[in-house]
NUGUFI-944056 format. One record per residue (C-alpha): residue number from 0; y, x, z; chain. Coordinates in steps of 0.2 Angstrom, whole numbers, plus 2048, in hexadecimal, padded with zeros to 3 digits. Each point is the difference from the previous one (the first is absolute). Last residue first. Layout:
! residues N
<NUM,<Y,X,Z>,"A">;
...
! end
This chain:
! residues 257
<256,<80A,845,7A6>,"A">;
<255,<7F6,7FF,810>,"A">;
<254,<80F,7FC,80B>,"A">;
<253,<809,7F3,7F5>,"A">;
<252,<7F0,7F7,7FA>,"A">;
<251,<7F8,800,811>,"A">;
<250,<810,7F9,808>,"A">;
<249,<801,7F2,7F2>,"A">;
<248,<7EE,7FC,801>,"A">;
<247,<800,7FE,813>,"A">;
<246,<811,7F7,7FF>,"A">;
<245,<7F8,7F2,7F7>,"A">;
<244,<7F1,7FF,80B>,"A">;
<243,<80A,800,810>,"A">;
<242,<80D,7F3,7F9>,"A">;
<241,<7F1,7F4,7FC>,"A">;
<240,<7F9,802,811>,"A">;
<239,<812,7FE,808>,"A">;
<238,<803,7F0,7F6>,"A">;
<237,<7EF,7F9,805>,"A">;
<236,<802,804,813>,"A">;
<235,<812,7FA,801>,"A">;
<234,<7FC,7F0,7F6>,"A">;
<233,<7F2,7FB,80B>,"A">;
<232,<80A,803,810>,"A">;
<231,<80F,7F6,7FA>,"A">;
<230,<7F5,7F2,7FA>,"A">;
<229,<7F8,7FF,811>,"A">;
<228,<811,801,809>,"A">;
<227,<807,7F2,7F4>,"A">;
<226,<7F1,7F5,805>,"A">;
<225,<804,802,812>,"A">;
<224,<811,7F8,7FD>,"A">;
<223,<810,806,7F8>,"A">;
<222,<801,80C,7F2>,"A">;
<221,<7FE,812,803>,"A">;
<220,<80D,80B,7F7>,"A">;
<219,<802,80D,80F>,"A">;
<218,<7ED,802,801>,"A">;
<217,<7FF,803,7ED>,"A">;
<216,<80C,80E,801>,"A">;
<215,<7F8,807,80F>,"A">;
<214,<7EF,800,7F8>,"A">;
<213,<807,808,7F0>,"A">;
<212,<80A,80D,80A>,"A">;
<211,<7F1,805,80A>,"A">;
<210,<7F3,801,7F2>,"A">;
<209,<80C,809,7F3>,"A">;
<208,<806,80D,80C>,"A">;
<207,<7EE,804,806>,"A">;
<206,<7FB,801,7ED>,"A">;
<205,<80E,80C,7FC>,"A">;
<204,<7FD,80B,80E>,"A">;
<203,<7ED,800,7FE>,"A">;
<202,<801,803,7ED>,"A">;
<201,<80B,810,803>,"A">;
<200,<7F2,806,80D>,"A">;
<199,<7F2,7FC,7F4>,"A">;
<198,<808,809,7F1>,"A">;
<197,<806,80F,809>,"A">;
<196,<7EF,805,806>,"A">;
<195,<7F6,800,7F1>,"A">;
<194,<80F,805,7F6>,"A">;
<193,<7FF,811,809>,"A">;
<192,<7F0,804,7F6>,"A">;
<191,<7EE,7FF,803>,"A">;
<190,<7F5,803,7F1>,"A">;
<189,<7F3,80C,808>,"A">;
<188,<804,7FD,812>,"A">;
<187,<7F5,7F0,801>,"A">;
<186,<7F2,807,7F5>,"A">;
<185,<7FF,810,80B>,"A">;
<184,<800,7F4,80F>,"A">;
<183,<7F1,7F7,7FA>,"A">;
<182,<7F7,811,7FB>,"A">;
<181,<803,807,811>,"A">;
<180,<7FA,7F0,809>,"A">;
<179,<7F0,801,7F6>,"A">;
<178,<7FA,7F3,7F3>,"A">;
<177,<7EE,7FD,800>,"A">;
<176,<803,7EE,7FF>,"A">;
<175,<803,7F0,80B>,"A">;
<174,<804,809,810>,"A">;
<173,<80D,80D,7F9>,"A">;
<172,<809,7F2,7F6>,"A">;
<171,<801,7F4,80F>,"A">;
<170,<807,80D,80C>,"A">;
<169,<80D,805,7F3>,"A">;
<168,<805,7EE,7FC>,"A">;
<167,<801,7FC,813>,"A">;
<166,<80B,80F,802>,"A">;
<165,<80B,7FC,7F1>,"A">;
<164,<802,7EE,806>,"A">;
<163,<805,805,811>,"A">;
<162,<80D,80D,7FB>,"A">;
<161,<807,7F4,7F3>,"A">;
<160,<802,7F2,80C>,"A">;
<159,<809,80B,80D>,"A">;
<158,<80C,806,7F3>,"A">;
<157,<803,7EE,7FA>,"A">;
<156,<802,7FA,812>,"A">;
<155,<80D,80D,804>,"A">;
<154,<809,7FD,7EF>,"A">;
<153,<801,7ED,805>,"A">;
<152,<805,803,812>,"A">;
<151,<811,808,7FE>,"A">;
<150,<807,7F5,7F2>,"A">;
<149,<7F8,7F0,808>,"A">;
<148,<808,804,811>,"A">;
<147,<811,803,7F8>,"A">;
<146,<7FE,7EF,7F6>,"A">;
<145,<7FA,7F7,80F>,"A">;
<144,<80F,806,80B>,"A">;
<143,<80C,7FD,7F2>,"A">;
<142,<7FB,7EE,7FC>,"A">;
<141,<801,7F6,810>,"A">;
<140,<80E,806,80B>,"A">;
<139,<80B,809,7F4>,"A">;
<138,<7FD,7F2,7F3>,"A">;
<137,<803,7F2,80D>,"A">;
<136,<811,808,805>,"A">;
<135,<802,7FB,812>,"A">;
<134,<810,7F7,805>,"A">;
<133,<7F8,7F3,80B>,"A">;
<132,<803,7F3,7F3>,"A">;
<131,<7F8,80B,7F3>,"A">;
<130,<7F0,802,80B>,"A">;
<129,<800,7ED,803>,"A">;
<128,<800,7FD,7ED>,"A">;
<127,<7F1,80B,7FE>,"A">;
<126,<7F7,7F6,80E>,"A">;
<125,<803,7F0,7F5>,"A">;
<124,<7EE,7FA,802>,"A">;
<123,<7FE,801,7ED>,"A">;
<122,<807,812,7FF>,"A">;
<121,<7F6,807,80F>,"A">;
<120,<7F0,7F9,7F9>,"A">;
<119,<804,808,7EF>,"A">;
<118,<804,811,809>,"A">;
<117,<7EF,7FF,809>,"A">;
<116,<7F6,7F9,7F0>,"A">;
<115,<808,80D,7F5>,"A">;
<114,<7FD,80E,80C>,"A">;
<113,<7EE,7FC,803>,"A">;
<112,<7FC,7FD,7ED>,"A">;
<111,<807,811,7FC>,"A">;
<110,<7F7,808,80E>,"A">;
<109,<7EE,7FA,7FC>,"A">;
<108,<800,7FC,7EE>,"A">;
<107,<80D,80D,7FA>,"A">;
<106,<7F8,80C,80C>,"A">;
<105,<7EF,7FE,7F7>,"A">;
<104,<808,802,7EF>,"A">;
<103,<80A,810,805>,"A">;
<102,<7F0,807,808>,"A">;
<101,<7F7,7FE,7EF>,"A">;
<100,<80E,807,7F6>,"A">;
<99,<804,80F,80A>,"A">;
<98,<7EE,807,804>,"A">;
<97,<7F9,7F9,7EF>,"A">;
<96,<80B,809,7F3>,"A">;
<95,<804,812,800>,"A">;
<94,<7F8,806,810>,"A">;
<93,<7F0,7F6,800>,"A">;
<92,<7FC,800,7EE>,"A">;
<91,<805,812,7FD>,"A">;
<90,<7F7,807,80F>,"A">;
<89,<7F0,7F5,7FE>,"A">;
<88,<7FF,805,7ED>,"A">;
<87,<803,812,803>,"A">;
<86,<7F2,801,80E>,"A">;
<85,<7F5,7F6,7F4>,"A">;
<84,<803,80F,7F3>,"A">;
<83,<7F5,80A,80C>,"A">;
<82,<7F1,7F7,7F8>,"A">;
<81,<801,809,7F0>,"A">;
<80,<801,7F4,7F1>,"A">;
<79,<7F2,7F5,7F8>,"A">;
<78,<7F0,801,80A>,"A">;
<77,<808,7F6,80F>,"A">;
<76,<812,7FD,7FC>,"A">;
<75,<800,7ED,800>,"A">;
<74,<7F7,7FE,811>,"A">;
<73,<809,80E,808>,"A">;
<72,<811,7F9,7FC>,"A">;
<71,<7FB,7ED,803>,"A">;
<70,<7FA,805,812>,"A">;
<69,<80F,80B,803>,"A">;
<68,<80C,7F3,7FC>,"A">;
<67,<7F7,7F2,80A>,"A">;
<66,<7FE,80B,80F>,"A">;
<65,<813,805,800>,"A">;
<64,<805,7EE,7FF>,"A">;
<63,<7F4,7FB,80D>,"A">;
<62,<807,80C,80D>,"A">;
<61,<812,7FC,7FA>,"A">;
<60,<7FE,7ED,802>,"A">;
<59,<7F9,801,812>,"A">;
<58,<80D,80D,805>,"A">;
<57,<80F,7F6,7F9>,"A">;
<56,<7F9,7F0,808>,"A">;
<55,<7FF,808,811>,"A">;
<54,<811,809,7FE>,"A">;
<53,<80B,7F1,7FC>,"A">;
<52,<805,7FD,813>,"A">;
<51,<806,812,801>,"A">;
<50,<80B,7FF,7F0>,"A">;
<49,<809,7F0,7FD>,"A">;
<48,<7FF,7F9,812>,"A">;
<47,<802,811,809>,"A">;
<46,<80E,805,7F4>,"A">;
<45,<808,7EF,803>,"A">;
<44,<800,803,813>,"A">;
<43,<807,812,7FD>,"A">;
<42,<80F,7F9,7F5>,"A">;
<41,<805,7F2,80B>,"A">;
<40,<80B,809,80D>,"A">;
<39,<80B,809,7F3>,"A">;
<38,<804,7F0,7F7>,"A">;
<37,<810,7FA,807>,"A">;
<36,<807,810,807>,"A">;
<35,<7FD,809,7EF>,"A">;
<34,<80C,7F5,7F6>,"A">;
<33,<802,80E,7F2>,"A">;
<32,<7F0,7FA,7F8>,"A">;
<31,<809,7EF,7FD>,"A">;
<30,<808,806,7F0>,"A">;
<29,<7EF,804,7F8>,"A">;
<28,<7F9,7EF,806>,"A">;
<27,<80F,7F7,7F9>,"A">;
<26,<7FE,809,7EF>,"A">;
<25,<7ED,7FB,800>,"A">;
<24,<804,7EE,804>,"A">;
<23,<80D,800,7F2>,"A">;
<22,<7F3,807,7F4>,"A">;
<21,<7F4,7F2,805>,"A">;
<20,<80D,7F3,7FD>,"A">;
<19,<803,807,7EF>,"A">;
<18,<7EE,801,7FB>,"A">;
<17,<7FE,7EE,807>,"A">;
<16,<80D,7F9,7F5>,"A">;
<15,<7FA,80A,7F1>,"A">;
<14,<7EF,7F9,802>,"A">;
<13,<806,7EE,802>,"A">;
<12,<80C,801,7F1>,"A">;
<11,<7F2,807,7F5>,"A">;
<10,<7F3,7F3,806>,"A">;
<9,<80D,7F2,7FE>,"A">;
<8,<804,805,7EE>,"A">;
<7,<7EE,803,7FB>,"A">;
<6,<7FC,7EF,807>,"A">;
<5,<80E,7F7,7F8>,"A">;
<4,<7FC,809,7EF>,"A">;
<3,<7EE,7FA,802>,"A">;
<2,<804,7EE,805>,"A">;
<1,<80D,7FC,7F2>,"A">;
<0,<7F2,7FD,7F3>,"A">;
! end
């Protein structure tokens, strides 16, 4: 009978403990932004790693994302509603939802796992302790450049993905039906609002912050051994994906209300 209360107590304590430690890391990261000399030379390489190296998979996913949305739209709307509404569906789905959420989930798997594994390996091999022994701030050296690179590149990748998905959806729609380019863009502009642009960009900043900080936190709290690095990488990806889905709903609720 005592197992359930013990489990609830332990789970609650563990959750609050990690929330507090995560908040402490966020605070240390904000304070460490002033240490420009430590991280200035590492921001651009991290931008290359997070942004440029992710372009092939972003392009591939965006092309097929736009094609699938357009295919579903023109298939469902045939003989029911005007076909130009397919342009509205593609624009709304890509801009408001899929461009930011899908790219964030992909980067959580690619970038989040990489960062967690890298910092976790440095933790178990005591390289982080060596940085402290050499009077380097590990947060300034490891977290800040990755965070700044993520905050810069995540919105760029989101805009790039939305553009590619929209173009692929447009080409798919006009090739599968008698829908013309003028009608497609008429539907796309018909119900477009400023929220269609504010929502994905705001999501991109929040998602980028969440992915990088969760991966760095898991890396700094890696247990000893190769198995610990593996568990850290898994937890970083899973927690980041769950956080992205949760924040996706919260951000949409706030902005679209």
